[in-house]
N, C-alpha and C positions, 0 to 999 in steps of 0.2 A: 452663612459658612457652612451649613445642614447643606442647601441646595447645591454646593460646588461640589459636593459627593457624588451628587448624580450626574455630572458633567462630562459627557465620554470623551477621554483624554486623546483618542483615537483621530480626534475632528482638528486637533493642533496640528496632526502630522500630515492632515492631506491639505489642510489651511498653507504650511510650510509648502507641501509641492506645487501647490496651484499659486503661490505667493513665485517660486523660483522658475517654473514652467512658466507664466506670462509676462514675468518682467525681461527674463532671459534664458531660454532653453537650455545655451551651453553650461549656465549653475548646475544643473542636474549631474551634467559629466565631467565637471570640473574636479581635479584632485580636491581631496578636503585632509587628507592624512595621509603619509609615505611611512613606510616602517621597514626598517632592517632587521632582520630574521637572523638568527643565530645560524640558521643553516645556509647565510648568503643570500636566498632571497629577497627580493624587495615586493613588502607588500603595499599596492596603493589602493586608496578607498576612495570613492567619488562621493560625493554629495547624496546622489542616489540612496547607495549603501547607508549613508549616515541615516536616512530618513527613515530605512525599512529596520536600519538596528533599533533608533529610537521605538517604533512603532510597536518589535517585540517586545521591548522592554516596558510600554506603557501596555501591552497585549496582558502580559503580567500583572500589572496593577490592575487593569480591568475585570480582571478574574478572580483577584481577592478580593474587590468591591462584590462581585457576583456572590460571594460566597456569605458577605453578610445579609441578616435578618432584618428588612425595618422597611417601614411604607415607601424609602424613598427607592427600595429596590425596582421597583415595578418603572418610575419616571426614568432611573438609568436604563432601563432594558427599551423603552420604548424610544429614548435620546439615541442610545446605540443605532437601533434598528434603523431610527432616521438618517444616521450619517451612512450607513450602508447603503440606503437605498436611494442617497443623494449621490454618493460616490458612483453607483451602479447606473445611475444615469448620464452622470459626469463622461464616463466611460465610454458608453454608448453612443452621446453625443456630442462628444468633444474631442477635436483631433489629437490635443496636444495632450489628453486624457491616455493617448492610445500607447501606452510605453511600461515596458515589463515591470519597470520599478511600481507603476500605480498598478496593474494586476496585481502584486504583491501585498500590497497597499490594502488593495480590497478584497483578495483574499484573508487578510488578518484583521480587518472588519467583522466580514462574515464569521471568520473563527469566534473572534468575540459576540456577537450577536448569537451565534448556535451554543457556547459557552455556558454565557450568561444565563439563558434560560434553561438549558442544562444543569446547572449549578442550582439556581433557586428551586427547581422542581424538586430534585433528588433532596437538596435539603427541607423544604415542606411536606416531603413525603416522612422523613426522618423525625420532624418535630411533631407529626400527627400521630398520637398516644393511642392506642387502639385498648380498652379496657376488655378485660377477659370476660369468658359467659357468654353465654349464647340464651336463645329464646328460651324462657322460661314454662 
């Protein structure tokens, strides 16, 4: 259970994107939900939009995970970096990953990596206690 906390949750969204893109690319652009607004407008969300919304929610959870201190934090950062690198290679080499939603997911993954390292470094600095006094 402890190692489950180090699992990069954004990998789930990227796997879902790949399942949708490789089984039937039309899935990404199919309507997932429609809302009638009080203004009279009709808001239509596609599955690609739903993936991005889910990724943003998971990014929030990943940032909260980065704020904790422990030995699994390093593993979490390494795995998040690996997810970003795999997504970047996929974006560069796989035609079906050359879409705007995938670029957005890639950017969210990059933000996860940068935020994770930044928060960990900042909290590590705060945990270091300097005792007063100088050379005697």
